[in-house]
C-alpha positions in Angstrom: 0.1 31.1 -45.5 -3.4 30.7 -46.9 -6.5 31.1 -44.4 -7.2 27.4 -44.8 -3.6 26.4 -43.8 -3.8 29.0 -41.0 -6.8 27.3 -39.6 -5.2 24.0 -39.9 -2.1 25.2 -38.0 -4.1 26.5 -35.2 -6.2 23.3 -35.0 -3.1 21.3 -35.0 -1.7 23.6 -32.1 -4.8 23.1 -30.2 -4.7 19.3 -30.5 -1.0 19.1 -29.5 -1.9 21.4 -26.2 -4.5 18.9 -25.4 -2.3 15.9 -26.0 0.4 17.4 -23.6 -2.2 18.1 -20.9 -3.2 14.4 -21.2 0.4 13.4 -20.8 0.9 15.8 -18.0 -2.1 14.1 -16.1 -0.9 10.7 -16.9 2.4 11.5 -15.5 0.9 12.8 -12.3 -1.0 9.4 -11.9 2.1 7.5 -12.5 4.2 9.4 -9.9 1.4 9.2 -7.3 0.1 5.7 -7.8 2.1 2.6 -6.8 2.6 0.1 -9.6 4.4 -2.6 -7.8 3.3 -6.0 -6.2 1.9 -4.3 -2.9 -1.3 -4.3 -5.0 -3.0 -7.3 -6.0 -2.6 -8.7 -9.7 -6.1 -8.1 -10.5 -5.9 -4.5 -9.4 -2.5 -3.8 -10.8 -3.8 -5.1 -14.2 -6.9 -2.8 -14.2 -4.7 0.1 -13.5 -2.3 -0.8 -16.4 -5.2 -1.3 -18.7 -6.5 2.2 -17.8 -3.2 4.0 -18.4 -2.7 2.0 -21.6 -6.0 3.1 -22.9 -5.1 6.8 -22.4 -1.9 6.6 -24.1 -3.4 4.4 -26.8 -6.1 6.8 -27.5 -3.5 9.5 -28.2 -1.2 7.2 -30.2 -4.3 5.9 -32.2 -5.7 9.4 -33.2 -2.2 10.9 -33.9 -1.5 8.0 -36.3 -4.8 8.1 -38.0 -4.3 12.0 -38.4 -0.9 11.5 -39.9 -2.3 8.6 -42.3 -5.1 10.9 -43.3 -2.9 13.7 -44.2 -0.5 11.5 -46.1 -3.4 10.1 -48.4 -4.7 13.7 -48.9 -1.3 14.9 -49.9 -0.7 11.8 -52.4 -1.3 13.4 -55.8 -1.0 9.9 -57.4 -4.4 9.3 -56.3 -7.7 10.8 -57.7 -9.1 13.5 -55.7 -12.2 11.4 -54.9 -10.2 8.4 -53.9 -8.1 10.5 -51.6 -11.0 11.9 -49.7 -12.5 8.6 -49.4 -9.5 6.8 -48.1 -8.6 9.7 -45.6 -12.2 9.7 -44.4 -12.2 5.9 -44.0 -8.8 6.1 -42.1 -10.3 8.5 -39.5 -13.7 6.8 -39.2 -11.9 3.4 -38.4 -9.8 5.2 -35.8 -12.9 7.0 -34.3 -14.7 3.5 -33.8 -11.5 2.1 -32.3 -11.4 5.1 -29.7 -15.0 5.0 -29.0 -14.5 1.2 -28.1 -11.6 2.1 -25.9 -13.6 4.8 -24.2 -16.4 2.5 -23.3 -13.9 -0.1 -21.9 -12.1 2.6 -19.8 -15.3 4.0 -18.1 -16.3 0.3 -17.1 -12.8 -0.6 -15.9 -12.5 2.7 -14.2 -15.4 2.0 -12.1 -14.3 -1.4 -11.2 -10.8 -0.2 -10.2 -12.4 2.6 -8.1 -14.5 0.1 -6.1 -11.6 -2.4 -5.9 -9.0 0.1 -4.7 -11.4 1.5 -2.1 -12.2 -1.9 -0.8 -8.5 -2.9 -0.8 -7.7 0.3 1.1 -10.2 -0.1 3.9 -8.9 -1.9 7.3 -10.2 -5.6 7.6 -12.3 -5.9 10.8 -12.2 -9.2 12.5 -15.6 -10.6 13.2 -15.0 -10.7 17.0 -14.7 -6.9 17.0 -17.7 -6.1 14.7 -20.4 -5.9 17.6 -18.4 -3.7 19.8 -17.3 -1.4 16.7 -21.1 -1.1 16.0 -22.1 -0.2 19.4 -19.1 2.4 19.5 -20.0 3.9 16.1 -23.7 4.3 17.2 -22.9 6.1 20.3 -20.5 8.5 18.8 -23.1 9.2 16.0 -26.0 9.4 18.3 -24.1 11.8 20.4 -23.4 14.0 17.4 -26.9 14.1 16.3 -28.1 15.2 19.6 -25.9 18.2 19.6 -26.9 21.2 17.5 -23.4 22.7 17.5 -21.9 19.7 15.9 -21.4 19.1 12.1 -22.5 15.5 11.4 -20.8 15.6 8.2 -17.5 16.6 10.0 -17.8 13.9 12.6 -18.2 11.2 9.7 -15.2 12.5 8.1 -13.2 12.3 11.3 -14.5 8.9 11.9 -14.0 7.5 8.4 -10.3 8.5 8.6 -9.7 6.2 11.6 -8.1 3.0 10.8 -9.8 0.8 13.2 -13.2 -1.0 13.0 -15.2 2.2 13.8 -13.6 3.8 10.9 -14.3 0.9 8.6 -18.1 0.7 9.5 -18.6 4.6 9.1 -16.9 4.3 5.6 -19.0 1.4 4.5 -22.8 0.8 3.6 -23.5 0.3 7.3 -23.8 4.1 7.4 -27.0 3.9 5.3 -28.4 1.3 7.6 -27.8 3.5 10.5 -29.5 6.6 8.9 -32.6 4.4 8.1 -32.7 3.1 11.7 -32.4 6.8 13.1 -35.1 8.0 10.5 -32.4 10.1 8.7 -33.0 10.7 5.0 -30.4 8.9 3.3 -30.3 11.6 0.5 -28.8 14.0 3.3 -25.8 11.5 3.4 -25.3 11.7 -0.4 -23.2 14.9 -0.5 -21.2 13.9 2.4 -20.2 10.4 0.9 -17.5 11.6 -1.3 -15.8 13.5 1.7 -16.3 10.4 3.9 -14.6 8.2 1.3 -11.8 10.7 0.6 -11.0 11.0 4.4 -10.9 7.0 4.7 -8.6 6.9 1.7 -6.3 9.5 3.2 -6.2 7.8 6.5 -5.3 4.4 4.7 -2.5 6.1 2.6 -0.8 7.1 6.0 -1.6 3.8 7.7 1.6 2.1 7.5 0.1 -0.9 6.1 1.9 -1.3 2.8 -1.1 -3.0 0.8 -3.6 -0.7 2.0 -1.5 2.4 1.8 -0.6 1.4 -1.9 -4.4 0.8 -2.9 -5.4 4.2 -1.0 -2.6 6.1 -2.8 -3.7 4.6 -6.3 -7.4 5.5 -5.5 -6.5 9.1 -4.5 -4.7 9.6 -7.8 -7.4 8.2 -10.1 -8.8 11.7 -10.6 -5.6 12.4 -12.5 -6.2 9.4 -14.7 -9.6 10.3 -15.4 -8.6 13.9 -16.4 -5.9 12.3 -18.6 -8.5 10.3 -20.4 -10.9 13.2 -20.8 -8.0 15.2 -22.5 -7.1 12.2 -24.7 -10.8 12.0 -25.8 -10.5 15.7 -26.5 -7.4 15.2 -28.6 -9.0 12.5 -30.6 -12.0 14.6 -31.4 -9.8 17.6 -32.5 -7.7 15.3 -34.6 -10.3 12.9 -36.1 -13.3 15.0 -36.1 -16.8 13.9 -34.7 
């Protein structure tokens, strides 16, 4: 095998390994995230679009790679024509992959927010005032104790599937921080943990719709990793 063919074989092997990684993450997401009617049609459609983008990116890049290789191997064409047609096939595929990538990022952000909202408990208006008082009392008490981690308190409260938990895992927390003179930037590192606790609690809530939304939201990370791998496969197959 020539040195050029050896490098091509190595590149092909690396690309296939990345494609396999994308498929594995996609399978992880599909196994963990409910896709049935326990989720609303809009959210279900978003999730389906995201998974289709991952598999579509892999298929599109692989097809263009095969098409380009076939053109280059066609000795009935002049060398200049072969190179141009092969290049155009990859360029067209790269443009489509880039468009799909941009759509994926937008839809992922929308799905992330929609699933989180769907997973949170609905608080009746009649309970809002008392929940706010309870949340303020609990957080004020935590702030006044030096031996208590406010971050851990917030995570524990966010995991509660009641009105207090709903408040703590919402934008209300920033309003509370401002009212107490707390720098809201201090809360930023804790937000991811707070939201994760809220989703874990919702996943175990016993409410079919909220549980389904929470499980899908918790599995989104696998979907993101699948798309990252699919993008890498496209770059290896199509070039930059």
